N, C-alpha and C positions, 0 to 999 in steps of 0.2 A: 373618471379615474379608472385605471385598469383594475380588474378583479384580483389579479395576483398581487398587485401592489397593496390593495386594501387588505387582503389577508396577511400579507408580510407585516404591514403596520399593526394589525391586531396581535400578531405574534409578538412584536416589539413591545407593545404596551402591556401585554400579559407578562411577558418576561420581566419588565420593570417592576410590576406589582409583586411578582414572585420573588424577586431580589429583596424587596422590602420585608416580606414575610420570612425569608431565610435569615436576613439580619436580625429580626426579632428572635428567631430560634437560637441564633448563636449568642445573643445577649442572654437569653435565658439559660443557656448551657453555661455560660461564664459565671452567672450568678450562682447557679447550683454548684459548680466546680469550686468556687471559693469556699463554700461551706463544707465541702468534702475534704478527705485527706489530701495532703499536699501531693503525695505520689500517685494517688489513684482517684479518678473521677468516679462519681457514683454511677450506677447503672442507668439512672434516669438521664444524667448528663451525657453519658455516651450515646444513649437512644436520640437525644436532641442533636448531637453532632452528626450522628448517622443520617437523620432526617434532613439536616442542613446540607450535607454532601449530596444527597439524593436530589434535593431541590436545585442545587447549583448545576447538577448534570442535566436536569430538566430545562434550566434556563439556557445552557449551552446548546442543547438540541434545538430549542425554540429559536434561538438567535441565528444558528446555522441554517435552519429551515427558512427563516426570513430573508436571509442574504441570498440563498439559492432561488427563492421566488422572485426577488427582485432582478436578479442576473437573468432568470428565465424570461421575465417580462421585458427587459431591455432587448434580449436577443430576439424575441418575437416581434417586437416593434421595429427592429432594424431589418428583419427579413420580409416584412409586409411590404409588398409593392405599392408604389405610389399610384393613387388613382388620378386619372386625367379626365377631368370632367368639365 
């Protein structure tokens, strides 16, 4: 398997794990927010939401990088001349 494809698959798996971690943070923020005032989340809940947003940004970057690596691998495979042997 191509090295770029292996790196891309690793990025996809890491992004999947990070999505589950972000979902746990969102669940924690929701639980904290229920106990807080109806109009205002506590500072801790806001912090959890901020971390979830940062995590989703990292997931997006990882997925974009993975797609770019796969496109690069496909482009390199098509440019490689056929060996006649």
